[in-house]
Structures are given as structure tokens and as C-alpha cells.
N, C-alpha and C positions, 0 to 999 in steps of 0.2 A: 618628266621631269622636277615639278615641281612638288608631283608626290614624294619621290627621293630625298629632294632635296629637305622638303621637312621632316621628312621620321627620321632622319639623321642625327638631324639637329636634337627632334624630340625624346629622341634613345640619348646622346647628348646629356641631353639634360634634364632625363628622366621625368618630362611632361607629357601627364596623359592630353590633357588641353591638345596645347602639338599634334599631340600622336595620331585623333579626332579627329582635327586640323587636315590633318595633310587627307586622311581618310574622306574626305566631304571634297576633297580639291578632286580625289581621282574618281569618285564616284559623276562630280559635275564631268571631269572632261570621256569618259568612259560616256553619257548619255550624248555630252552632243558626237562624239562617235557616230555611235548607235544613230540616233536624226542625219548625220552626213550621210552614210552607207546607204542608211533608208530612204535619202528621199534622190541621194545617185543611182539606183538600181530604179525608184519611181522616172526617173529624167531618161536614164538611160533606155531602158527595154518597158518600163511602159506597166513596174509595176505598182500597181497603186497601194498590192496588201505586204507589201514589201518596210514600207515604213512600220506599223502594227505589230510586223512580224518580229523587226529587231528590236522593238521597244518587250519585247514576253524574254525575247531574251535576255535582258536585264533582273530580270525580277525574281532571282533566285541568288546573286547574286547581293540586292536590294534589302536582301529576309537574311542571308547570309548576316552584313552587316546590320542589319538592325539587333536584331537579334545579338553577338557582341556587345556595343553598345548598353545592351541592357545587363548582359555580364557583368562589364569592366565597370 
């Protein structure tokens, strides 16, 4: 939700800094979600490997966002 509102305001203000901050919020939220899902799977099913696997799911997204930040 925070990402959506920040993105809308950034577009209205034509602010690259606020747009970057919106994506920072999105990345933080995704990281939190990945940790919760990984730990939840570990607690519910004893899958100790679920947290590292879930973290690797984020790698392509983080690389994409990092490369876009250098282009902008």
C-alpha cells in the first residue's frame, strides 16, 4: 500500500527521488514477506531449507531493480 501511494505522489510531483523511495518500500516489504513465508514453512513443516530458497526467489527482482537504478 505504501508503495502504491508513494508511486502515485512521485508521478504527480515528477520526483525521481520519491519514486526510488517507493521502490525501496516495495523491496523491504517483499523481503519481510519472504522471511515470514520461509519461517512459516520451517515452523509448520520442519523445512529448514525453505527460508534460504525463498530468499533466492528475490535475487532476480533485486538485480533488475539495481540495474534500473543505475540506468535512471
